[in-house]
Kinemage of the C-alpha trace (Angstrom):
@kinemage 1
@onewidth
@group {chain A} dominant
@subgroup {mainchain}
@vectorlist {calphas} color= white
{ca met a 1} P -29.231 -59.568 -10.412
{ca met a 2} L -32.647 -57.910 -10.475
{ca arg a 3} L -31.249 -54.676 -9.035
{ca arg a 4} L -28.861 -54.365 -11.985
{ca ile a 5} L -31.573 -54.652 -14.665
{ca thr a 6} L -34.210 -52.573 -12.876
{ca pro a 7} L -32.983 -49.271 -14.431
{ca leu a 8} L -33.043 -50.898 -17.873
{ca leu a 9} L -36.605 -52.061 -17.324
{ca trp a 10} L -37.694 -48.562 -16.255
{ca leu a 11} L -35.860 -47.130 -19.263
{ca met a 12} L -37.788 -49.437 -21.595
{ca phe a 13} L -41.043 -48.564 -19.802
{ca ser a 14} L -40.527 -44.836 -20.193
{ca ala a 15} L -39.303 -45.187 -23.767
{ca gly a 16} L -42.418 -47.189 -24.598
{ca gly a 17} L -44.631 -44.488 -23.183
{ca thr a 18} L -42.761 -41.815 -25.107
{ca val a 19} L -43.017 -43.753 -28.350
{ca ala a 20} L -46.723 -44.354 -27.794
{ca ala a 21} L -47.345 -40.695 -27.041
{ca leu a 22} L -45.265 -39.140 -29.803
{ca leu a 23} L -45.019 -41.528 -32.735
{ca phe a 24} L -48.354 -43.410 -32.697
{ca pro a 25} L -50.441 -40.262 -33.257
{ca val a 26} L -48.330 -39.392 -36.321
{ca his a 27} L -48.856 -42.851 -37.810
{ca leu a 28} L -52.533 -42.797 -37.040
{ca phe a 29} L -52.928 -39.378 -38.619
{ca leu a 30} L -51.107 -40.405 -41.798
{ca thr a 31} L -52.710 -43.806 -42.316
{ca gly a 32} L -56.140 -42.952 -40.902
{ca leu a 33} L -56.790 -39.466 -42.185
{ca ala a 34} L -54.185 -37.865 -44.445
{ca phe a 35} L -53.779 -40.652 -47.032
{ca pro a 36} L -57.422 -41.864 -47.193
{ca leu a 37} L -58.864 -38.380 -47.396
{ca gly a 38} L -56.394 -37.293 -50.071
{ca trp a 39} L -54.750 -34.552 -47.990
{ca leu a 40} L -51.382 -36.136 -48.856
{ca asp a 41} L -50.433 -38.364 -51.761
{ca ala a 42} L -50.166 -41.969 -50.655
{ca pro a 43} L -46.753 -43.535 -51.346
{ca ser a 44} L -46.563 -46.077 -54.157
{ca tyr a 45} L -45.992 -49.767 -53.544
{ca glu a 46} L -42.458 -49.611 -54.952
{ca ser a 47} L -41.396 -46.729 -52.736
{ca leu a 48} L -42.825 -48.395 -49.633
{ca his a 49} L -41.127 -51.667 -50.541
{ca arg a 50} L -37.806 -49.903 -50.993
{ca leu a 51} L -38.271 -48.106 -47.690
{ca leu a 52} L -39.154 -51.302 -45.791
{ca met a 53} L -36.085 -53.121 -47.118
{ca his a 54} L -33.793 -50.612 -45.399
{ca pro a 55} L -32.432 -51.884 -42.035
{ca val a 56} L -33.000 -48.576 -40.253
{ca thr a 57} L -36.694 -48.636 -41.184
{ca arg a 58} L -36.985 -52.193 -39.831
{ca leu a 59} L -35.301 -51.087 -36.584
{ca tyr a 60} L -37.704 -48.131 -36.364
{ca leu a 61} L -40.728 -50.446 -36.846
{ca phe a 62} L -39.371 -52.871 -34.255
{ca val a 63} L -39.051 -50.007 -31.773
{ca leu a 64} L -42.476 -48.594 -32.738
{ca ile a 65} L -44.126 -51.974 -31.939
{ca ser a 66} L -42.055 -53.511 -29.178
{ca leu a 67} L -41.525 -50.579 -26.780
{ca pro a 68} L -45.240 -49.664 -26.417
{ca leu a 69} L -45.979 -53.411 -25.904
{ca phe a 70} L -43.394 -53.485 -23.137
{ca his a 71} L -44.978 -50.362 -21.644
{ca trp a 72} L -48.404 -52.030 -21.739
{ca ala a 73} L -47.082 -55.265 -20.184
{ca his a 74} L -45.436 -53.360 -17.344
{ca arg a 75} L -48.631 -51.399 -16.619
{ca phe a 76} L -50.702 -54.583 -16.845
{ca arg a 77} L -48.455 -56.430 -14.415
{ca tyr a 78} L -48.579 -53.601 -11.863
{ca thr a 79} L -52.345 -53.283 -12.316
{ca leu a 80} L -52.716 -56.953 -11.449
{ca tyr a 81} L -50.185 -56.775 -8.609
{ca asp a 82} L -51.023 -53.456 -6.969
{ca gly a 83} L -54.434 -52.469 -8.308
{ca leu a 84} L -56.226 -55.796 -8.074
{ca gln a 85} L -54.096 -57.041 -5.155
{ca leu a 86} L -53.209 -60.340 -6.885
{ca lys a 87} L -49.987 -60.690 -4.967
{ca his a 88} L -50.381 -64.473 -4.779
{ca leu a 89} L -49.882 -64.604 -8.579
{ca thr a 90} L -46.472 -62.917 -8.428
{ca glu a 91} L -44.660 -66.085 -9.395
{ca leu a 92} L -47.002 -66.616 -12.319
{ca ile a 93} L -46.831 -62.987 -13.519
{ca ala a 94} L -43.106 -62.301 -13.288
{ca gly a 95} L -41.652 -64.858 -10.989
{ca glu a 96} L -38.986 -67.475 -11.294
{ca ser a 97} L -39.014 -69.237 -14.606
{ca pro a 98} L -37.327 -72.606 -15.145
{ca leu a 99} L -34.767 -70.958 -17.386
{ca arg a 100} L -33.880 -68.350 -14.761
{ca glu a 101} L -33.604 -71.036 -12.126
{ca ala a 102} L -31.336 -73.120 -14.382
{ca leu a 103} L -29.112 -70.108 -15.058
{ca gln a 104} L -28.827 -69.330 -11.345
{ca glu a 105} L -27.913 -72.919 -10.506
{ca ala a 106} L -25.310 -73.178 -13.287
{ca pro a 107} L -21.746 -73.301 -11.992
{ca lys a 108} L -19.804 -70.127 -12.543
{ca thr a 109} L -16.495 -70.398 -14.304
């Protein structure tokens, strides 16, 4: 089972790094420099509200937040496991959960 989802996990890890490297700097520039310093006109409340009600914008924000968090979690786990040599905590970090055990023990139909 784990071998089948490993490529998906690596895909999410690399996508999170890409999002963090390419999209975060744009957002930081806009909200941290361009709008406060008056280089660009800040959007009005109504236009932001209309924009945030669109499903594609919500999907974009979900990706902008969740993928870099997955990237961080993956790096943190491997820092604990490989860097700090906490191999005895493997079960606690990413080991067998009760839900996973229950799913593996469930009879297949």
